[in-house]
C-alpha positions, 0 to 999 in steps of 0.5 A: 079059703076061710069061708067065714069068720072064725070070731062071730064077733069082734067082742070075743076077741082077746088077748091070750085066747084064740078059737084053734090053740097050739101045743108044740115046741117042748110043752108050749101051749099058745092062744089056750087062755095064757099070753107068752112072751116072744123075744127076738135078738139080732147078733152083735154087728161086727160078728155078723159075717164071721161063722165060728163067732156066730155059732157062739154068739147065739148060743151066749144069747140063748143061754143068756135069755133063758137063765133071765127067763127061769131067773124071773120065774117064767113058765112060758117062753118062745123065742125067735131067732131071724136069720140074716142074709148072711146066715140064709145063704149058709144052710149049713151054718143056720142048721148048727146055729138052730140045733145048738139052740134046740139043744139049751133049750132041751136042757133048760126044759128038762132041768127047770120044767120051762115051757119053750119054743123056737121060731126061726125065720130065714131071710128072702135073700132075693133083695140082695143084688147079684142073686138070681131069683129062682136061685135064691128061692131054692137057698130059701127053701134049702135052708128052711129045710136044714132048720127044720132038721136042726129042731125049729118049732115053727117057720115064718118068713117076711117074703118080699116078693112084689117089693121091687115095685111097691118100693118104686111106686109108694115113695111116688103115691102111684095108686097103680103099681102098689096095686099091682104089687100087693093085690097081684105080684104078691098074692102069686109069689106067696102061694108058691113059696108057702106051698112049698114051705108048709111041705117042707114042715109037713115033713119035719113037724115044724109049725108053719108059723105065717108071713108078714107084710113088713117089706110092704105096710111096715115100710110104709108105717115107717115112711108115715112117720109120726106127727111131724116128720112124715114121708107119706099120709097116714091114711095111705100107710093105714090103706097098705095095712088093710091091703096086706091083709088079704096077702098075708092070708095066703099062707094060712090059704095054703095051710100055714096054722100060725103062730103068726109073725109078731110084725105082721100087724095085720094079724088082728085080721087074721086072727079074726079070720082063720081063729089061730094065736097070732103073736104081735109086737108095739111098744116094745117095738120101740128099739128097732122102729117108732110108731103110733100103734104100741098099746092097741097091736096088743089087744089080741097077742097070743104072744106079746113079742119085740122088733130087732135088738142087737145083742150089746151090754146094757146097765142089767146084762145084755140088750136082749136080756133086758127087752125079754123082761119087759116082755115078761112084766106086760104079759103078767099084767094080761095074764093077770087079767086073764085069770082075775076075768078082767081081761075085756077091760083090760083090752079096751084099755088098750084100744082105747090109749091108740085107736082113735089118735091115728087112722094106723091105729084105728084100723088095727082095733080088733072091730075094725079089723074084724070088718075088715077081714069080713070084706076080704073073705065075702070076695074069692079072688085076692084081686077083688079081695084087696080092691073091696078092702082097700074101699072099705078101710077109707068108707070107715076111717071117714066115718070115724071122722064125720062123727068127729071120734077120729082124728086128721089133719086138713091135709089128710081128709083132703088125701083120704077124698082123693084116694076113696075117688082113685079106688072108685076109678081103678081097673079089673084086674087085667087091665091093671096088668096090661096098662101097667106092666110094660112101663114098670119093666122099663122104669124098674130094672129089678123088676122081671114079670116072669118071675110072677109068672106074667 
């Protein structure tokens, strides 16, 4: 358990510096005064189900990325291989891919001196039809063991325990279902899963890099859409992001050390609590999804990353090479600011450009995220934490709106008031379980309470 904030004040938080920097991989240092690019990629769609082509394609992706990196003069780089369902279901294939990538990284490190590391993220295959829950967990862990043997430096996962209830609840604006998912089901699942992942990583010398609320908060962010087209209120998406802090923190309570994975936008608060380096993504994720948090996410990043980009040809080479070059120029700017002592000026500009445009950006501002993190660690039980941070987030949003700082439409303001009233009448954990389990079990065929010890 984290009893106090790693940072005494959010004013200390800035990109490129973490309270607990890490050194791993091939001489890579993260959080020690320099922002490092972390590039991730996806194989050409037509090759997704062909084992021999996949191994060759990952070899080609890795060579081309490192060739671009050394030609640009990069000193440090982290790669992230997100495994598909197809690969995660085949531990030997995953091991072969990662083993070949590791060999290539070592070749470039030895030849050019570039500092390198490889993060690998198995897929949570519990989302597949026809796969038993326990069988899926065992396969995920078997694949994790295989990629650690092959030389992965950092292990992460986008776990989805509780998502079957969340997906049902979010489209219905069902706050009870959202709380059951994020404050009860997901935390129970996270504790069990991350104990296993941390144990595997320790046996092999890999870093347990943390989880993300991608299946929850990022789903809400995408549903919230933009200024015109939206499927859920932006206030709801902001609330779910705040609630996800207590869920994602569990990985670190179970022994994860970071660097946290990029698509966990809640990593701003996780860094404030833990002091570990964090990867984040923002404007460079536009290749995969649109959002209203393109700049603010960079304010405290230690690695700066992108979302999945398919390995297709573009005019300058491959799409992964092109996005890597964009990441590199972003981090050159941040690292120049660090060298010249202008990092806090750049950080504040990144924050100000997004902060008051939308509640989703507002809660990612370091000062607000720090307050949310502080609210989380005031409480010992996860349900209490999640309820408390939800209320705190809405009160901070309301205060900023009343102060005429934060932009909110009239429908969003009405929804904010409704949510505040609903949170004030939320039942205790046991009562919520008693009130909802039978109904969701009957209405959601994928939901099996015994998977969560209920």
